[in-house]
N, C-alpha and C positions, 0 to 999 in steps of 0.2 A: 693808205688806200683813203684811209676815215679822213685824212686832211683834203683828199682833192673832192669827195662826197659830199662835205660841210662847205667847200668853197660854192661849189654848185648849188647847192641852196641858196647861202648868201646872196649869192649874183642873181637868184632868182628870186630872193625877197620871203625864201619860208623859212630860213633861219636867221636869228639875230646876227648881227656881226660880235658879240662879243665872245671872248677866249668862249673854248668847249667846256673849261671846269667851273666857271664863274657864274652866278645867277643876277640879274639885275636886281636892284634894289625893290621894282613894281614883282618880280616874280615871287624874289623872297617872302616877302608879303602876302601872295595871293597863297602859296605854299603854305606859309602858316595860317592863314585863314582856315584854308582846307582843311588841313590836321587840327583845326581848334573844331570844325565842324562834325569831323571826323571822332573823336574823341566823344563831344556832346552827343551826338546819334549812340557808337555805341557804348555810352554811361547809361542811356535812355534804355534799349533795348535791352541791356545786364538787367536794370531794375526790373524791368517787365517781365522778362524770366523770371529773376528770380521771386517776385510776386505770384508769377503761376504755379510755378511750384510748390512754394508755399499754400495756395490756395487747394490745387490739386491733389498735396498730402494732409489737408484739412477735411477732406470727405472722410466720412465714415469707414467706406471701407478700404479706402487707400493705404498701404504699408508702405512704407519708406522704400524705394527703388522700386515698388511696385506699378505697372505701367495700369491706369484706369482707362477704361473705351470710352468716345466722347460721347457726350448726350447726343441724341438725334437730333437733329433738325426736323421741324413741323413738315407735315406733307405740303407740295406745292400745290398752288392752286392750279386749277386747268387753264392751258393756254387762250379762251376764249377771253377770257378774264383780264388779260392783259392787253395794256392800252395800246394800240395800234396806228395810231394817226388818225386821220380822215377816210371816210369809204367804211363800205362793211365787213365785220368779225369775220373771217372765214375759218 
């Protein structure tokens, strides 16, 4: 059944005619580039998370394992101060 579906996809140009288990050189290169990018992103996120954790633990009222509440944001300005483009402010 799988080979029948693969044959239909090949006939319609939706699948490469390479064998089901083999990847072309271009596909392998793209896969390697994708994996390298994923590793880079993961390393960046891990570094940011570690820096955030160290920063939170360095706060005077934070103990290891204790969650410190986030710093509240300043109040938002009233809606009339936002730029809404040409025309009167409603």
